[in-house]
N, C-alpha and C positions, 0 to 999 in steps of 0.2 A: 307073442301069441302063437299057439299051435295052429298051423294051417292044415287043410286037408284037400284032397282031390275029390271033386264031385263030378259024376258022369251026367251030362245033360245032352240028351239026343246023340249019344255016342261021342260027344266032345268032352274030353277030360280037362276040367278047369280047376286051377289052384285057387282056393278061397281062404280067407281069414274072416271069420264071423264072430263078432263079440255081441252077445245079447244079454248083457248083465243088467240092463235097465228095463225092468218089466213094464209092459204096456206103453212103451215109448217107441217112437219111430226109429227106423234104421236108416242111417246115412250110407248110401251106396256110392263108393268112389270109383270113377271111371277114368283110367289112365290115358295118356296121349299115345301117339303113333309109334313111339319107341320106348314107352314107359312100362312100368310093372308095379306090382304090390310094394316091393322093396323101395322103389324110387319115391314113393310118397313119404318115406321116412316117418317122422313122428306126427305129421300133420293130422291124420285121421284120429289118432288117440287124443290129441289136444282138442280137436273140435268136438269129439265125443264127450270129453270131460266138461268142456265149456257149456255144452247144450244138454248134458245128461241124456244123450241119445245113444243107441246102439250103432255099430258099424259093420258094413260088409265091404271088404276090399278084395278084389280078385284080379287075376291075370287073364286077359282075353286069350283065346286059343292061339297058340304059337308064341306067346310072350311069357317071360319070367319062368315060373315053375309049372305052368300049364303044358299040356302035351303039344307037339308041333302041329302046324297047319299042314293039311294034306298037299297043298300047292300054294305057290306065291301069287297065283293069278286071282285077281279080284274082279267082281262085277261092280258096275257103277253104284249099285245100291248096297254095297257091303256094310255100310253103317246101319242101314235099316235092318239087315240080317242080324247085326250085333244087338240091336234093340230087342228083336224078337227072342234071341238067345238069352239075353238078360231077363226078359219076362219069364222064360222057362226056368231059369235058375232061381228066380224069386219064388216061383211056384214050388219048386223042389224043396226050398228051405222054408216054405210056408210064411213068407214075408209079404204083407199086404199094405203096410203103412210105411211109405218110402219117402226119403229125402234124397234127391240126386245131386251129386257134386261131380261134375265132369270137366276135364281139362282138355282143350284142343280137340282132337278126334273124339275124345271122351265127352267133351262139351256138346258136340254135335249129336253124339249117340244119346246123351241125356235129353236133348230137345226132342229127338225123334221118339224116345221112350215115353216122355211126358205127353206127346201128342197122340200116341197110339194106345197107351194104357193109362188114361187119366184117372181111372177109378182107384189106382194104387198109389199115385204120386201126390204127395202133400205139398212139397216144395221142390223147386228146381233151381240149382245154382249152376250156371254155365260160365266157365272160365275160359276165355279165348277160343270159343267155338267158331265154327264156320257154317254159314247157311248157303254160301255160294263160293265159287272159286275166284280168287283175285290174282292179278299179276304178281303182287307182293308175296302171296302164298307160294306160287310156283317158283319164284326166285329163292325163297327160303328153303324149299325142298331141294332145289339144285345145289344150294350152298352146303347143305348137310351131306348130299351125295358126294360132293367134291371133298369135303372133310373126311368122309368115310374112306375115300381112295387115297388121301394124302397125309392123314394124321393117325394118331393112335386111337381114334374113335372105335374101331372094331374091338380092340382089347378092352376098352372101357365098357362097352356094351356087353361084352362076353361075361363080365362079372355078374350081370343080372339075367342074361338070357341064354348063357351057355352056348351050345353048338347051334342054336336057332337064329343067331344074329343075321347071317347072310339072307336067310329066308324072310325075316321081318323087314329088313332094309329094302330088299327087292320088292316085297309086297307093297310097302308104303310108297316108295319112290316111283315105281312103274305106273301105278294107277294115277297118282297125283300129277305126274308129268305127261300123261297120255292126253292126246288131243280130245278123245271122246269124253274124258272126265271134266273138261271145261264147262260142260252143260250142267254139272251138278247144281241143283238148287232145291232146298227143302222149304222155301218160303210158303208153299201151298199147305204144309202141315202145321204151320205156326198157329193158325186160328183155333186148332184143336187143343192147344195147351191152355188148361184152365187153372193149373196150380200156380200160386204166386212164384214169380221168376225174378232172380237176381242175376244180372249179367255183369261179370267182372272182367275188366280188360286193362292191360298196361297201355298207356298212351303211346309208348314206343314199341309196341308189338311188331316184331319183324315178320310175322306171318299173316297179319290181317289188319285192315283199317277199322276205324270206328263206325264205318257204315254197317259192318256186321252187327254191331250192338244196336244202333238206331233202328235198323230195319227189323230186327228181332223184337225189340220191346214194343215197337209200334203195331205189331201184327198179332201178338198173342191175345187170348181172350181174357185172361186173368190179370191180376195186379202185376205190374212189371217195373223194376227199378234197375238203374245202371250204376256201376261203381267203377269209375275210370281213375287209374292211379298214375300220376305223372312220373316220368323218368323210369318207368318199369317196362320190361319187355314181355315176352310170350309166357313166362311162368311166374305170375305174381305170387303164388303160394310158396314159391322157393325164394324169390327175390325180396319179398317183404311179407314173410309169414304172419307176423303179429297183426299187421293191418288187415290182411285178408281174413285171419281168424276172427278178429273183433267184428268186422263188418258181417261176416257169415253168421256168427253167433247172434248178433243183433237181429238180423233178418229172420233167421230160423225161430228165435225166441218170440219175436213179435207175431209171426204167423201162428205159431203153436198156441200162443196165449190169446189170440183174437177170437 
């Protein structure tokens, strides 16, 4: 699909927008902390086909084919800022009927967006998101930083992010490993989520426990379901795409037909 750069508040974001299904919702895909449009591979197209919905896949600022971040330094509320920027992007594209599908950091951004802009959001699918910081998450980030220093991870990431790799790794690891970020907690926002929510998590997720799932689905205001997949880690949509596609399709279709 042809992608294009869209200027949102002087931030130049790479987007791929497919709106071939008239009067149908748009599934917005929100990538993880080292992810990109390309790294979703064919998952968005398959979910679009299965649900007959449109798709918007985009690179957050600094990632993939979007323009670089101005600095690697992040505030504690950087994911809330990402939710606000997403809302501005949706306004720019005149998209008001939204299904969110976010993974990891993107899952957290999906939850924040659903809580702040409920009038736009019809369905929220959060895959391996974080509503607070756990020791296991910090360990996972440390392990990636070690791999970045000792393996060919920089070269592998360069394929997707070009010369922006060092900046995004620094931005992600420094904030998540900082003492001040341990206080991150978005539970106070969850009651504002009124769209039906599906929380997908691998039982063997190396970045978060099932407490993330339980505390989320127990505090949102709308319908909420969990889908826990045995023997799966932090990226269910890559580790077992067919199962995740089927469950996501079923949830979206049920909500849209209700």
